C-alpha positions in Angstrom: 21.8 -45.8 -65.4 20.9 -43.5 -62.6 23.4 -40.9 -61.5 23.2 -38.5 -58.5 25.8 -35.9 -57.8 26.0 -35.2 -54.1 26.7 -31.5 -53.2 28.6 -30.1 -50.2 25.5 -29.7 -48.1 24.2 -33.2 -48.7 21.9 -32.3 -51.5 21.6 -34.2 -54.8 21.4 -32.8 -58.3 18.8 -34.7 -60.3 20.1 -34.7 -63.9 18.0 -35.1 -67.0 19.1 -38.7 -67.5 18.1 -39.6 -63.9 14.7 -38.1 -64.5 14.2 -40.1 -67.6 14.9 -43.3 -65.8 13.0 -42.5 -62.7 11.9 -45.4 -60.6 8.6 -47.0 -61.6 5.7 -45.8 -59.6 6.9 -42.3 -59.3 4.6 -39.4 -60.3 4.2 -39.2 -64.0 6.3 -42.3 -64.7 5.7 -43.8 -68.2 3.4 -41.0 -69.3 4.6 -38.4 -71.9 3.1 -35.3 -73.4 2.6 -35.1 -77.1 5.1 -32.4 -78.2 3.1 -31.8 -81.4 0.4 -30.2 -79.4 0.8 -26.6 -78.3 0.7 -27.5 -74.7 2.8 -26.5 -71.7 3.5 -28.5 -68.5 2.3 -26.4 -65.6 4.1 -26.4 -62.2 1.7 -25.0 -59.6 3.3 -22.9 -56.8 1.9 -21.4 -53.6 2.5 -17.8 -52.6 5.2 -17.2 -55.2 5.3 -15.3 -58.5 8.2 -15.6 -61.0 8.9 -12.8 -63.5 10.6 -13.0 -66.9 14.3 -12.7 -66.9 14.6 -13.6 -63.2 16.4 -16.7 -61.8 14.9 -17.9 -58.6 14.4 -21.2 -56.7 11.0 -22.7 -56.8 9.6 -25.0 -54.0 7.6 -28.0 -55.3 4.6 -28.6 -53.1 2.4 -31.6 -53.8 2.5 -34.6 -56.1 1.2 -32.6 -59.2 4.1 -30.1 -59.0 6.7 -32.9 -58.5 5.3 -35.0 -61.4 5.2 -31.9 -63.7 8.8 -31.0 -62.9 10.1 -34.5 -63.4 8.2 -34.9 -66.7 9.7 -31.6 -67.9 13.2 -32.7 -67.0 12.6 -36.0 -68.7 11.5 -34.3 -72.0 13.9 -31.4 -71.6 11.0 -29.0 -72.0 10.1 -25.6 -70.5 7.5 -25.4 -67.8 4.8 -22.8 -66.9 5.1 -21.4 -63.3 1.6 -20.7 -62.3 0.4 -19.5 -58.8 -2.5 -21.1 -57.0 -5.3 -18.8 -56.0 -5.5 -20.3 -52.5 -2.2 -21.1 -51.0 -3.8 -23.3 -48.4 -5.2 -25.8 -50.9 -3.4 -29.1 -50.7 -3.9 -30.2 -54.4 -3.7 -28.0 -57.4 -6.6 -28.0 -59.8 -7.7 -25.9 -62.8 -10.3 -24.2 -60.6 -7.9 -22.7 -58.1 -5.2 -21.6 -60.5 -4.5 -18.1 -61.8 -4.6 -17.7 -65.6 -1.4 -15.6 -66.0 2.1 -17.1 -65.4 5.6 -17.2 -66.7 7.3 -19.7 -69.0 10.5 -20.8 -67.4 13.6 -22.9 -68.2 14.6 -25.5 -65.6 18.3 -24.9 -64.7 18.5 -27.5 -62.0 16.3 -30.0 -60.2 17.3 -30.5 -56.6 16.2 -33.2 -54.1 17.1 -32.1 -50.5 18.2 -34.4 -47.7 14.9 -33.9 -45.9 12.9 -35.2 -48.9 12.0 -31.8 -50.3 12.0 -31.0 -54.1 13.2 -27.7 -55.6 13.8 -26.2 -59.0 16.2 -23.5 -60.1 14.3 -21.7 -62.8 14.8 -18.7 -65.1 11.7 -16.9 -66.3 11.4 -16.3 -70.0 8.0 -14.9 -71.1 4.5 -14.2 -69.8 1.7 -16.5 -70.9 -2.0 -16.7 -70.5 -3.8 -20.1 -70.0 -6.4 -20.6 -72.7 -7.4 -24.2 -71.8 -6.3 -26.8 -69.3 -5.7 -30.1 -71.2 -5.1 -32.5 -68.3 -5.1 -32.5 -64.5 -3.6 -35.9 -63.6 -0.9 -36.8 -62.8 0.2 -33.2 -63.5 -1.3 -30.2 -65.0 -0.9 -29.3 -68.7 -2.5 -26.4 -70.6 -2.7 -24.7 -74.0 -1.3 -21.2 -73.5 -0.8 -18.0 -75.4 2.6 -16.5 -75.0 2.6 -12.7 -74.5 5.3 -10.7 -76.2 7.0 -7.9 -74.1 6.2 -4.5 -75.7 9.4 -2.7 -76.8 8.4 0.9 -76.6 10.9 3.7 -76.3 8.9 6.9 -76.1 10.0 9.9 -74.0 7.2 9.1 -71.6 8.5 5.5 -71.1 12.1 6.8 -70.8 11.1 9.2 -68.1 9.4 6.5 -66.2 12.4 4.3 -66.7 14.8 6.8 -65.3 12.5 7.6 -62.3 12.1 3.9 -61.5 15.8 3.3 -61.8 16.4 6.1 -59.3 13.8 4.8 -56.9 15.3 1.3 -57.0 18.8 2.7 -56.3 17.5 4.7 -53.3 15.7 1.7 -51.9 18.8 -0.5 -52.3 20.9 2.1 -50.4 18.4 2.1 -47.5 18.6 -1.6 -47.2 21.3 -3.1 -45.0 23.9 -5.4 -46.7 22.6 -5.1 -50.2 24.3 -7.5 -52.7 26.5 -5.6 -55.2 25.2 -7.9 -58.0 21.7 -6.6 -57.4 22.8 -3.0 -57.6 24.7 -3.7 -60.8 21.6 -5.5 -62.3 19.4 -2.4 -61.6 21.9 0.0 -63.1 22.4 -2.1 -66.2 18.8 -3.1 -66.9 18.5 -3.4 -70.8 14.9 -2.2 -71.1 12.1 -0.6 -69.1 10.1 -3.8 -69.0 13.1 -5.8 -67.7 13.8 -3.2 -65.0 10.1 -3.2 -64.0 10.1 -7.0 -63.7 13.4 -7.0 -61.8 12.2 -4.5 -59.2 8.9 -6.2 -58.8 10.6 -9.6 -58.3 12.8 -8.4 -55.4 10.4 -5.9 -53.9 8.8 -6.6 -50.5 5.3 -6.9 -51.8 2.5 -9.5 -51.2 2.0 -12.4 -53.7 -1.3 -10.9 -54.7 0.3 -7.5 -55.6 3.0 -9.2 -57.6 0.4 -11.3 -59.5 -1.4 -8.0 -60.4 1.9 -6.7 -61.7 2.5 -9.8 -63.7 -1.0 -9.6 -65.3 -0.5 -6.0 -66.2 0.5 -6.1 -69.9 0.5 -2.3 -70.6 4.1 -1.1 -69.8 3.1 2.4 -68.6 0.5 1.0 -66.1 2.9 -1.7 -65.0 5.7 0.8 -64.3 3.3 3.2 -62.5 2.1 0.4 -60.3 5.6 -0.7 -59.4 6.8 2.9 -58.8 3.9 3.5 -56.4 4.6 0.4 -54.4 8.3 1.2 -54.3 7.6 4.7 -53.1 5.7 3.3 -50.1 8.5 0.9 -49.3 11.1 3.7 -49.5 9.1 5.8 -47.0 8.9 2.9 -44.6 12.6 2.3 -45.0 13.3 6.0 -44.3 11.2 6.0 -41.1 12.7 2.7 -40.0 16.2 4.1 -40.5 15.4 7.2 -38.5 13.9 5.2 -35.7 17.0 3.0 -35.7 19.2 6.0 -35.4 17.2 7.4 -32.5 17.1 4.1 -30.7 20.9 3.6 -31.2 21.6 7.0 -29.8 19.5 6.3 -26.7 21.1 2.9 -26.2 24.7 3.8 -26.7 25.2 5.0 -23.1 23.4 1.9 -21.7 25.4 -0.4 -23.9 28.6 1.2 -22.8 27.7 0.7 -19.2 26.7 -2.9 -19.8 29.9 -3.6 -21.7 31.9 -2.2 -18.8 30.0 -4.4 -16.4 30.6 -7.4 -18.5 34.3 -6.6 -18.6 34.3 -6.2 -14.8 32.5 -9.5 -14.4 35.1 -11.2 -16.7 37.9 -9.7 -14.7 36.3 -11.0 -11.5 36.0 -14.5 -13.0 39.7 -14.5 -14.0 40.7 -13.4 -10.5 38.7 -16.3 -9.0 36.1 -14.1 -7.4 33.2 -15.9 -9.1 30.1 -14.6 -10.6 28.5 -12.2 -8.1 25.1 -12.2 -9.6 24.9 -16.0 -9.9 25.9 -16.3 -6.3 23.3 -13.7 -5.3 20.6 -15.5 -7.2 21.6 -18.8 -5.5 21.5 -17.2 -2.1 18.1 -15.8 -2.7 16.8 -19.1 -4.0 18.0 -20.8 -0.8 16.5 -18.1 1.4 13.1 -18.4 -0.3 13.1 -22.1 0.4 14.0 -21.5 4.1 11.4 -18.8 4.6 8.5 -21.3 4.7 6.2 -19.1 2.8 2.6 -20.0 1.8 2.3 -21.5 -1.7 0.9 -18.4 -3.2 3.6 -16.1 -1.7 6.4 -18.5 -2.6 5.2 -18.6 -6.2 5.2 -14.8 -6.4 8.7 -14.6 -4.9 10.1 -17.2 -7.4 8.4 -15.3 -10.2 10.1 -12.1 -9.2 13.4 -14.0 -8.7 13.2 -15.2 -12.3 12.7 -11.7 -13.5 15.7 -10.6 -11.4 17.8 -13.3 -13.0 17.1 -12.1 -16.5 17.5 -8.4 -15.7 20.9 -6.6 -15.9 22.4 -5.3 -12.7 22.4 -1.7 -14.1 18.6 -1.7 -14.5 16.7 0.8 -12.4 14.1 -1.9 -11.6 16.8 -4.4 -10.4 17.0 -2.7 -7.0 13.2 -2.5 -6.6 12.7 -6.2 -7.3 15.6 -7.1 -5.0 14.2 -5.0 -2.1 10.7 -6.6 -2.7 12.2 -10.2 -2.5 14.2 -9.2 0.7 10.9 -8.1 2.3 9.2 -11.4 1.4 12.1 -13.4 2.8 12.5 -11.5 6.0 8.8 -11.6 7.1 7.9 -14.3 9.6 5.5 -16.4 7.6 5.6 -19.5 9.8 4.0 -19.5 13.2 6.5 -20.1 16.0 5.9 -22.5 18.8 4.0 -20.7 21.5 5.0 -20.9 25.2 2.1 -21.9 27.5 0.6 -19.1 29.4 1.1 -19.3 33.2 -1.8 -17.4 34.9 0.0 -17.2 38.3 3.1 -15.8 36.6 1.0 -13.4 34.7 -0.5 -12.1 38.0 2.9 -11.7 39.5 4.2 -9.8 36.5 1.2 -7.4 36.5 1.6 -6.8 40.2 5.3 -6.2 39.9 4.9 -3.8 37.0 1.8 -1.8 38.2 0.4 -0.7 41.5 -3.4 -0.5 41.9 -5.5 -1.0 38.7 -7.1 -4.1 40.3 -10.0 -4.3 37.9 -7.8 -3.7 34.9 -5.5 -6.5 36.0 -8.4 -8.8 36.6 -9.6 -8.2 33.0 -6.2 -8.8 31.6 -5.9 -12.1 33.6 -9.3 -13.1 32.2 -8.1 -12.3 28.7 -4.9 -14.4 29.1 -7.0 -17.3 30.5 -9.2 -17.3 27.5 -6.1 -17.2 25.2 -4.7 -20.2 27.1 -7.8 -22.3 26.9 -8.7 -21.3 23.3 -5.4 -20.4 21.5 -7.1 -20.6 18.1 -10.1 -18.5 19.1 -10.7 -14.9 18.0 -9.7 -12.9 21.0 -11.1 -9.4 21.4 -9.1 -6.3 20.6 -8.4 -4.5 23.9 -8.3 -0.7 23.9 -7.0 1.1 27.0 -8.5 4.5 27.3 -7.3 7.0 29.9 -5.3 10.2 30.5 -1.6 10.4 29.8 0.8 8.9 32.2 -1.4 6.2 33.8 0.5 3.3 32.3 -1.4 2.3 29.2 1.7 1.4 27.1 3.4 -0.3 30.0 0.3 -2.5 30.5 0.8 -3.8 26.9 4.5 -4.6 27.7 3.4 -6.5 30.7 0.9 -8.5 28.7 3.7 -9.4 26.2 5.9 -10.6 29.1 3.1 -12.6 30.6 2.4 -14.3 27.3 6.1 -14.8 26.5 5.8 -13.0 23.2 7.7 -10.2 21.4 6.4 -6.7 22.0 6.3 -4.1 19.2 4.8 -0.6 19.3 3.2 1.3 16.4 2.7 5.0 16.9 -0.5 6.2 15.1 -0.4 9.7 16.4 -0.5 12.2 13.5 -1.0 9.4 10.8 -3.2 10.9 8.1 -2.3 8.8 5.0 -3.9 5.4 4.3 -0.6 4.2 2.8 0.9 4.4 6.3 -1.3 1.5 7.2 -1.6 -0.4 3.9 1.7 0.6 2.3 2.6 2.1 -1.1 2.3 0.3 -4.4 5.6 -0.8 -5.8 5.2 1.4 -8.8 6.2 4.4 -6.7 9.8 5.3 -6.1 10.9 4.5 -2.6 7.8 2.5 -1.9 7.6 0.5 1.4 5.1 -1.6 3.3 2.8 0.0 5.8 3.5 0.4 9.5 1.7 -2.9 10.4 3.9 -5.1 8.2 7.0 -3.1 9.2 6.2 -3.8 12.8 5.8 -7.5 12.1 9.2 -7.6 10.5 10.7 -5.7 13.4 9.2 -8.1 15.9 10.3 -11.2 13.9 7.2 -13.2 15.0 3.7 -13.5 13.5 2.2 -13.9 17.0 3.7 -10.8 18.6 1.9 -8.3 20.9 1.4 -5.1 18.9 0.6 -1.9 20.7 -1.3 0.5 18.5 -0.5 3.7 20.4 -2.6 6.9 20.2 -5.3 5.4 18.0 -7.4 8.4 18.6 -4.8 10.8 17.1 -5.3 9.5 13.5 -6.9 11.9 11.0 -8.3 11.7 7.5 -6.8 13.8 4.7 -6.7 14.0 0.9 -4.5 10.8 0.9 -7.3 8.7 2.5 -8.6 7.8 5.9 -6.2 5.6 7.9 -9.0 4.8 10.3 -10.9 3.0 7.5 -7.7 1.0 6.7 -7.5 0.0 10.4 -11.0 -1.6 10.2 -9.5 -4.6 8.3 -6.5 -4.8 10.6 -8.6 -5.0 13.8 -11.4 -7.3 12.4 -10.7 -10.9 13.4 -12.9 -12.0 10.5 -10.8 -10.2 7.9 -7.2 -9.8 9.1 -6.3 -13.4 8.3 -5.9 -12.3 4.7 -4.6 -8.8 5.2 -3.2 -7.5 1.9 -0.5 -4.8 2.1 -0.3 -2.7 -1.1 3.5 -3.2 -1.4 3.5 -6.9 -0.8 0.4 -7.6 -3.0 0.1 -11.0 -1.3 -2.1 -11.9 1.8 -0.5 -11.9 5.2 -2.1 -13.6 8.2 -2.6 -11.1 11.2 -5.0 -13.3 13.1 -2.3 -14.5 15.6 -1.2 -11.0 16.4 -2.4 -9.7 19.8 -3.5 -6.1 19.1 -3.8 -3.7 22.0 -4.8 -0.1 21.3 -4.4 3.0 23.5 -6.3 6.3 23.4 -6.7 9.4 25.6 -10.3 9.9 24.6 -12.9 8.1 22.4 -14.6 11.1 20.9 -12.2 11.2 17.8 -12.2 7.4 17.2 -14.7 6.5 14.4 -17.7 4.5 15.5 -17.0 1.4 13.3 -13.5 1.2 14.6 -14.6 1.7 18.2 -17.1 -1.1 17.7 -14.3 -3.6 16.9 -12.5 -3.0 20.2 -13.3 -3.7 23.9 -12.9 -0.5 25.8 -11.1 -0.6 29.1 -11.0 2.7 30.9 -8.0 3.7 33.0 -8.7 6.5 35.4 -6.3 8.8 37.3 -4.4 7.7 40.4 -5.2 8.9 43.9 -2.5 10.6 46.0 -2.0 7.3 47.9 -1.5 5.4 44.7 0.9 8.0 43.4 2.9 7.7 46.6 3.2 3.9 46.3 4.1 4.2 42.6 6.8 6.8 43.5 8.2 4.5 46.2 8.2 1.3 44.2 9.1 2.5 40.7 9.8 6.2 40.1 12.5 6.8 42.7 14.4 3.6 41.7 14.2 4.4 38.0 15.4 8.0 38.5 18.2 6.8 40.7 19.5 4.6 37.9 18.9 7.4 35.3 21.1 9.8 37.3 23.8 7.4 38.3 22.9 7.4 42.0 22.8 4.4 44.4 20.0 3.8 47.0 22.5 4.3 49.9 23.5 7.7 48.7 20.1 9.4 48.7 16.8 9.0 50.6 13.5 10.8 50.0 11.0 10.5 52.8 7.2 10.1 52.3 6.3 13.6 53.4 8.5 15.0 50.7 6.9 12.8 48.0 3.4 13.8 49.2 4.4 17.4 49.0 5.7 16.9 45.4 2.4 15.2 44.5 0.2 17.9 45.9 2.2 21.1 45.6 4.2 20.6 42.4 2.1 18.3 40.1 -1.5 18.2 39.2 -2.2 15.3 36.8 -4.1 12.1 36.5 -0.9 10.0 35.8 2.6 10.1 37.2 4.7 11.4 34.3 5.2 14.9 35.7 5.8 13.4 39.2 8.7 11.3 37.8 10.1 14.5 36.2 10.0 16.4 39.5 11.6 13.4 41.4 14.3 13.5 38.7 14.9 17.2 39.3 15.4 16.6 43.0 17.8 13.7 42.4 19.8 15.8 39.9 20.4 18.5 42.6 21.5 15.7 44.9 23.8 14.3 42.2 25.6 17.6 42.1 26.4 17.5 45.8 27.6 13.9 45.7 29.6 14.5 42.5 31.5 17.5 44.0 32.2 15.7 47.2 30.2 18.0 49.5 28.0 15.1 50.7 28.1 11.3 50.6 24.5 10.7 51.8 21.6 13.1 51.3 18.2 12.9 53.0 15.5 14.9 51.2 12.8 16.1 53.5 9.7 18.2 52.9 11.5 21.3 54.2 14.2 21.1 51.5 11.8 21.0 48.6 11.5 24.8 48.3 15.2 25.0 47.9 15.4 22.2 45.4 12.2 22.8 43.3 11.3 26.4 44.2 7.9 27.6 45.4 4.8 25.4 45.1 3.0 25.7 41.8 -0.4 24.7 43.1 -2.1 25.8 46.3 -5.5 25.2 48.0 -7.7 28.1 46.9 -11.0 26.6 48.2 -11.2 28.6 51.4 -10.3 31.9 49.8 -12.8 31.6 47.0 -15.7 30.6 49.2 -15.4 33.6 51.5 -18.3 35.5 49.7 -21.7 34.5 48.5 -22.2 33.5 44.9 -19.2 31.0 44.7 -19.8 27.3 44.4 -17.3 24.4 43.8 -18.1 22.1 41.0 -16.3 18.9 39.8 -15.2 18.5 36.2 -13.7 15.8 34.0 -10.8 16.5 31.7 -8.7 14.3 29.4 -6.0 14.3 32.0 -8.3 13.4 34.9 -10.7 15.1 37.3 -10.5 18.7 38.5 -12.4 21.1 40.7 -14.2 23.9 38.9 -15.2 27.2 40.6 -18.5 28.8 39.6 -18.7 32.5 40.4 -21.9 34.6 40.2 -22.5 38.3 40.9 -25.3 40.7 40.4 -25.7 44.4 39.8 -28.5 46.9 39.1 -29.7 46.6 35.5 -32.5 45.3 33.3 -32.4 41.5 33.7 -29.4 40.7 31.5 -27.5 37.4 31.9 -23.8 37.5 31.1 -21.7 34.3 30.8 -17.9 34.4 30.6 -15.0 31.9 30.9 -15.2 30.3 27.4 -18.3 28.3 28.2 -19.6 25.9 25.6 -23.1 25.8 24.3 -24.2 23.0 26.7 -22.8 24.8 29.7 -24.5 28.1 28.7 -27.8 26.2 28.5 -27.2 24.8 32.0 -26.9 28.4 33.4 -30.1 29.4 31.6 -31.9 26.3 32.9 -30.7 27.0 36.5 -31.9 30.7 36.3 -35.3 29.6 34.9 -35.7 27.1 37.7 -34.9 29.8 40.3 -37.4 32.2 38.8 -40.1 29.5 38.9 -39.3 29.0 42.7 -38.6 32.6 43.6 -41.3 32.6 46.3 -40.0 29.4 47.9 -36.4 30.8 47.9 -37.4 34.2 49.3 -36.5 36.1 46.2 -38.6 39.0 45.0 -39.8 38.0 41.4 -39.7 41.7 40.3 -36.0 41.9 41.2 -35.1 39.8 38.2 -36.1 42.7 35.8 -34.0 45.2 37.8 -30.9 43.1 38.2 -28.1 42.0 35.8 -26.5 38.6 36.6 -23.0 37.7 35.6 -21.8 34.1 35.8 -18.0 33.5 35.4 -15.9 30.3 35.5 -12.2 31.1 36.1 -9.4 29.8 34.0 -11.0 31.7 31.2 -8.4 30.6 28.6 -9.5 27.0 28.9 -12.7 26.0 26.9 -15.3 24.3 29.1 -18.5 22.5 28.2 -20.9 19.8 29.4 -24.0 19.6 31.6 -22.4 18.3 34.8 -21.9 21.7 36.3 -25.7 22.3 36.4 -26.0 21.8 40.2 -23.1 24.0 40.9 -24.5 26.7 38.7 -27.9 26.5 40.5 -26.3 26.7 44.0 -24.1 29.7 42.9 -27.1 31.6 41.6 -29.2 30.8 44.7 -26.3 31.9 46.8 -25.9 35.3 45.1 -29.6 36.0 45.0 -30.3 35.0 48.7 -27.0 36.1 50.2 -26.2 32.7 51.7 -22.6 31.2 51.8 -21.8 27.9 50.3 -19.9 25.5 52.6 -16.2 25.7 51.9 -15.6 21.9 52.3 -18.2 20.8 49.7 -18.0 20.1 46.0 -20.8 19.1 43.7 -21.7 17.7 40.3 -24.8 16.8 38.4 -27.1 17.9 35.6 -30.4 19.6 36.5 -33.8 19.7 34.8 -36.5 22.4 34.8 -38.5 20.2 37.1 -35.7 20.4 39.7 -34.4 16.8 39.2 -30.7 16.0 39.5 -29.6 13.8 36.6 -26.6 11.5 36.5 -23.3 12.4 34.8 -20.1 10.6 33.9 -16.5 10.6 35.2 -17.6 10.2 38.9 -14.4 8.4 39.9 -12.1 11.1 38.5 -14.2 13.9 39.9 -14.3 12.4 43.4 -10.5 11.8 43.4 -10.0 15.4 42.4 -12.2 16.6 45.3 -10.2 14.5 47.7 -6.9 15.8 46.2 -8.0 19.4 46.6 -8.7 18.9 50.4 -12.5 18.8 50.3 -14.4 16.6 52.7 -17.9 16.4 51.2 -19.2 15.7 47.7 -22.7 16.1 46.4 -23.5 13.5 43.7 -26.6 12.5 41.7 -28.4 9.6 43.5 -28.5 7.8 40.1 -24.7 7.7 40.1 -24.7 5.3 43.1 -23.7 2.6 40.7 -20.3 4.3 40.3 -19.6 4.2 44.0 -17.6 0.9 43.8 -15.3 2.4 41.3 -14.0 5.0 43.7 -10.7 3.9 45.5 -11.2 2.8 49.1 -8.8 5.4 50.6 -10.7 8.2 48.8 -14.1 6.9 50.1 -12.6 7.0 53.6 -11.7 10.7 53.3 -15.0 12.0 51.9 -18.6 12.3 53.0 -21.0 11.4 50.2 -24.4 13.2 49.8 -26.7 11.7 47.1 -29.1 14.1 45.4 -32.5 13.4 44.0 -33.6 17.0 43.6 -32.1 20.5 43.8 -33.8 20.8 47.2 -31.4 18.2 48.5 -28.5 20.2 47.0 -29.6 23.4 48.8 -30.0 21.6 52.1 -26.5 20.1 51.9 -24.6 23.0 50.3 -25.5 26.1 52.3 -24.0 26.8 55.8 -26.5 26.7 58.6 -29.0 24.5 56.8 -29.7 20.9 57.8 -28.1 18.3 55.5 -29.2 14.7 55.4 -26.5 12.5 54.0 -27.8 9.5 52.3 -26.3 6.1 53.3 -23.3 4.9 51.4 
């Protein structure tokens, strides 16, 4: 009768009676082994070696192992535990079995609830397989049992003591070592038993244990085990040392984490909720509302998952939180754009700026194109002009006309590429670049961005920010602009970029090629007067707390401030001087000495002091050798005095006044031209070898260069060599050649406006600069007489007093 004894864990103990009456059809049923033969039932095992004297569980893998175990239980016989050579082989066969194993007694046969079969065996004695007798349904073999040598020489005893010490040390290094194992090591009856005990429980590979099992010589076997055990002891020592170091480094962090956990528990008990869980929920909701592109949202959610798994005390926690906040707060979606009203745009431009008719017309054209083709790639406008002419305010007017947010990015002094592209998140305190920061500040992806002072950027050891701007300002690339901090693409194609610069010389060529240059020249005196009336006086009244009915500045006073106290292309200094006048008036009104003040021209000396600029033209042209030239500067046009004198000498030419190389060459060319025409001019050719000539340009502290003073140099030299006076109402500009031709120059509008501002009435200009005549303001054209020069002969005829001048038609 079958009998199973269920255990506490649901396992069943298969008794010998049960095995004898196993159900028909089971492995090995009805087949018995002849006990007369010297044969042993073989139980094949995988990756496991049993040693004599050791009790261990054995896992039965495969039908052959189960059949062998059941047959041994049925006949109440010992089995041979033999390891397969290849643990991956599904079926055991004589070809893939080792030849050395251990005879074992079966203490218990166990069938697990999951269908697995196990034996509890106790090893008895080594054996060697001499011949396999059968293969199916289980393995059986004729074996030779190997007796354990019982040798007690001093050599063996020494090894025994050493191995026992090694084993004790290894057990002390192991965590939670069973006391029974320690007692077994200390009470080992013989060297062989100790060796097998250590080998059985040592952390070694099955192949190494099989080698130990096959080593019959006791000395060799003990040496082999001692060597492997020494290696394990060294590993355990190092592991223990590493564990101590790691524990020391983690103690402080664990203490902090424990305190935070306690604080969180207290907060939960007080009903304050889980702060981190609430924060993660808020961030999840914010990411969903940000309407990010799929790629960006995936990156944000990935970082959010990292944040959720990370403790609050981690140094990286704040970095990830800041990064997610940046992704959430950036305007990824495109807002609905208001339609552009061209008439309203004209009104706004006229209300904000006086003059600049061509500039306004170009802006209106730009807005019209944006209205008709909102998805098109609009050009990048770059306003170039001297300070104070209204470049930045033009950008603000464009933003108002388009109904968009305006944001300004100052590029002056930027010398690090990371200022444009941002820093990588691996750096402490990393942030996005100025472009992304401006987008976040504006809160709209279609804002108007003013890139101010783009000519003031400079390369350094940290990279070239001008090269980084190439991608920003390229309509073909900026739709996928990648900031180093964000590490995801951001679309800048809908941003309206407007750049400003004082001069283009320092702007790299490729960057300049991406922009449409719009030049803003200086204002005339009439334009400055109108600007002061309409804008500056009103703005300074508000700034100084005055009302329009408390103070009045007449036009003569404003003109005097423009001409006598300021000399600039823009109106910035003019506004400062008006502010000074109004502050003096504010004192009178504040102390009650006056309720209404009228500022006239006569009171300016009292309020502002003596004039800073005066008309020196007549005084400087009172002697031969002085001519008035016209120059262009970054702050507008200016008049330039050329002074020449001669003295007895040896033909030396001296140039002073910080003249650049090009201007020096102009003087030498003018002198060579005079020498070639000495007879026509009435100059003795031999006098050049007996005369030293000195050419000086005043304002010697200011560097000067350029070819446009060539005509003035020529006239000054002719004047000193012939003794004729140059007309005191005439200024001139133009480059000369050795053939006597007058070549065109740039900056005609600024130069002509400067001549009119200085009180001159005639200007001599190259005939090939007639194309620039329309650029000159109408009121300036009405004040001046224009003489167009083809050759230097025309310049001499128009410049010297008492000579006939033939003005060319305008």
